[in-house]
C-alpha positions in Angstrom: -0.2 0.1 0.2 1.4 3.0 -1.1 -1.2 5.8 0.7 0.4 8.8 2.2 3.0 8.9 0.0 4.2 12.2 -0.5 7.6 12.6 -1.1 10.4 10.8 -3.5 13.0 8.9 -1.1 15.6 8.9 -3.9 17.4 6.1 -3.2 18.4 7.9 0.1 17.3 8.4 4.0 16.0 11.2 5.2 18.8 13.4 6.4 20.9 12.6 3.4 17.7 13.5 1.3 17.5 16.9 3.1 20.9 17.7 3.2 21.1 16.8 -0.3 18.7 18.7 -1.8 20.0 21.9 0.7 23.0 21.7 -1.4 20.9 21.6 -5.0 19.3 25.2 -3.6 22.3 26.4 -2.6 23.5 26.0 -5.8 20.4 27.3 -7.5 20.4 30.5 -5.8 24.0 31.3 -6.7 24.1 30.6 -10.2 20.0 30.4 -10.9 20.4 27.4 -13.1 21.7 23.6 -12.7 21.3 20.7 -14.4 20.1 17.3 -12.4 18.1 14.2 -13.2 14.1 14.6 -13.6 13.4 12.8 -10.1 15.4 15.5 -8.1 14.7 18.4 -9.8 11.1 17.6 -9.2 11.4 17.2 -5.4 14.1 20.7 -5.8 11.7 22.5 -7.1 8.9 22.4 -4.2 11.7 23.4 -1.8 13.1 26.3 -3.5 9.0 27.7 -4.1 9.1 27.7 -0.4 12.1 29.3 0.8 11.4 32.0 -1.8 7.8 32.7 -0.4 9.7 33.0 3.2 12.4 35.1 2.1 9.8 37.5 0.7 8.4 38.6 3.8 11.3 40.4 4.3 11.9 39.9 8.3 14.7 38.4 10.4 12.3 35.5 11.2 12.1 35.0 7.5 16.3 35.1 6.8 16.7 33.3 10.1 14.3 30.2 8.8 15.6 30.0 5.8 19.5 30.1 7.0 18.6 26.9 8.8 18.3 25.3 4.9 21.1 27.8 3.4 23.8 27.5 4.9 26.4 29.6 2.4 26.3 33.2 3.1 27.1 34.3 -0.3 24.1 32.1 -1.6 21.5 34.0 1.4 23.3 37.6 0.4 22.0 37.6 -3.4 18.7 36.1 -3.0 17.4 38.7 -0.1 19.1 41.1 -2.5 19.1 40.4 -5.9 16.4 37.5 -6.5 13.7 38.2 -4.7 13.5 42.2 -5.6 13.2 40.3 -9.2 10.3 38.6 -8.1 8.0 40.7 -6.9 5.7 40.3 -9.9 5.1 37.0 -9.5 3.3 35.4 -6.9 4.2 31.7 -7.1 6.0 29.1 -9.7 9.3 30.9 -9.1 10.9 28.2 -10.6 10.9 25.8 -13.5 11.9 22.2 -14.7 12.8 21.5 -18.7 13.6 18.0 -19.7 17.2 18.2 -21.2 17.7 14.6 -22.6 19.6 11.4 -21.2 22.8 11.5 -19.9 25.3 8.7 -22.0 27.1 7.2 -18.4 23.8 5.6 -17.6 20.8 6.9 -19.7 19.3 9.1 -16.5 16.8 11.6 -17.8 18.1 14.9 -17.2 16.3 17.7 -16.6 17.4 21.8 -15.8 16.2 23.7 -13.1 16.1 27.7 -13.3 14.8 30.7 -11.7 12.5 32.5 -13.3 14.0 36.0 -12.8 13.0 38.5 -14.8 15.6 40.8 -16.1 16.4 43.8 -18.1 14.8 43.8 -21.7 17.7 44.4 -24.5 16.4 46.4 -27.7 18.3 43.6 -30.5 20.8 45.6 -32.1 21.0 45.4 -36.3 24.1 44.9 -37.5 24.1 46.4 -41.1 24.9 44.5 -44.3 28.0 45.2 -46.2 27.8 45.0 -49.9 30.1 42.8 -52.0 33.0 45.0 -52.8 33.3 46.2 -49.0 33.7 42.8 -48.3 36.5 42.2 -50.7 38.2 45.1 -50.0 37.9 44.1 -45.8 39.5 40.5 -47.1 41.7 42.5 -48.9 43.2 44.4 -46.1 43.4 41.4 -43.6 45.1 39.3 -45.7 49.0 38.4 -44.6 50.5 40.5 -47.5 48.6 43.4 -47.7 49.7 46.3 -45.8 47.5 48.2 -43.4 45.1 51.6 -44.9 47.2 54.3 -42.6 50.1 52.7 -44.6 48.9 52.8 -47.8 47.6 56.8 -47.2 51.5 57.4 -46.7 52.8 55.9 -49.7 49.8 57.9 -51.4 51.6 61.1 -49.8 55.0 60.1 -50.6 54.2 59.3 -54.5 52.4 63.2 -54.8 54.8 64.9 -53.0 57.9 62.8 -55.6 56.1 64.1 -58.7 55.3 67.7 -57.3 59.4 67.8 -56.7 59.5 66.9 -60.3 57.4 68.8 -62.1 59.2 72.1 -59.8 62.1 71.1 -61.1 64.2 72.8 -64.2 62.8 72.9 -67.1 64.0 70.6 -70.2 65.5 72.6 -73.0 63.4 72.7 -76.3 65.0 72.4 -80.0 65.3 75.4 -80.3 67.3 76.3 -77.4 69.8 73.6 -78.1 70.1 75.6 -82.2 70.9 78.9 -80.5 73.5 77.2 -78.2 74.9 75.4 -81.0 75.6 78.3 -83.0 77.0 80.9 -79.9 79.8 77.9 -79.8 80.4 78.0 -83.1 80.6 81.4 -83.0 83.4 81.6 -80.7 85.8 78.6 -82.2 85.1 81.1 -85.6 87.3 84.1 -83.3 89.2 82.0 -81.6 90.8 80.6 -85.1 90.8 84.3 -86.6 92.8 85.9 -83.8 95.3 83.1 -83.3 97.2 84.1 -86.3 97.3 87.6 -85.6 98.7 86.9 -82.3 101.6 84.8 -84.2 102.0 87.6 -86.3 102.7 90.2 -83.4 105.3 87.3 -82.0 107.6 87.5 -85.9 
């Protein structure tokens, strides 16, 4: 006869079972989500809801009542200061159990126990899609042989400065200038040839 069966024994004595559930509740308050077997998760959920209901009273007596089960100071601090204020909108159902498949070793059914904490909603950021040519340019920049854009700009500036210096330098001589220079050299040579015999006559 199984009349009056209220709790699952989980193959443990009462003291062992109470300590195990207390440790699981402590880790749930610290991490807000744990993974365990389905029978343990179903046994843990009413304990967690009962502890949160007691903690919502906010009195010293309620703190002492929760501290009988939760022995970790960090878990108590997080429960009273962070979790309880985020569960003010709810009157019950502070946790839920979700199936998570089966364990590889022994094939036990796993479940996830998590707290239904209300977190601030974040607006999703829409990423702008880059065009085809921008993607190609980004890939070329990321390639090992490609130079960063700063170095490319500096090289372009240096090339522009070099071309400006070349244009500002001495102008190239035209064909007319070359002919004029040639005529001037011929006249100077003829004058020298005429003056040489006269100098010889004077010496003689």
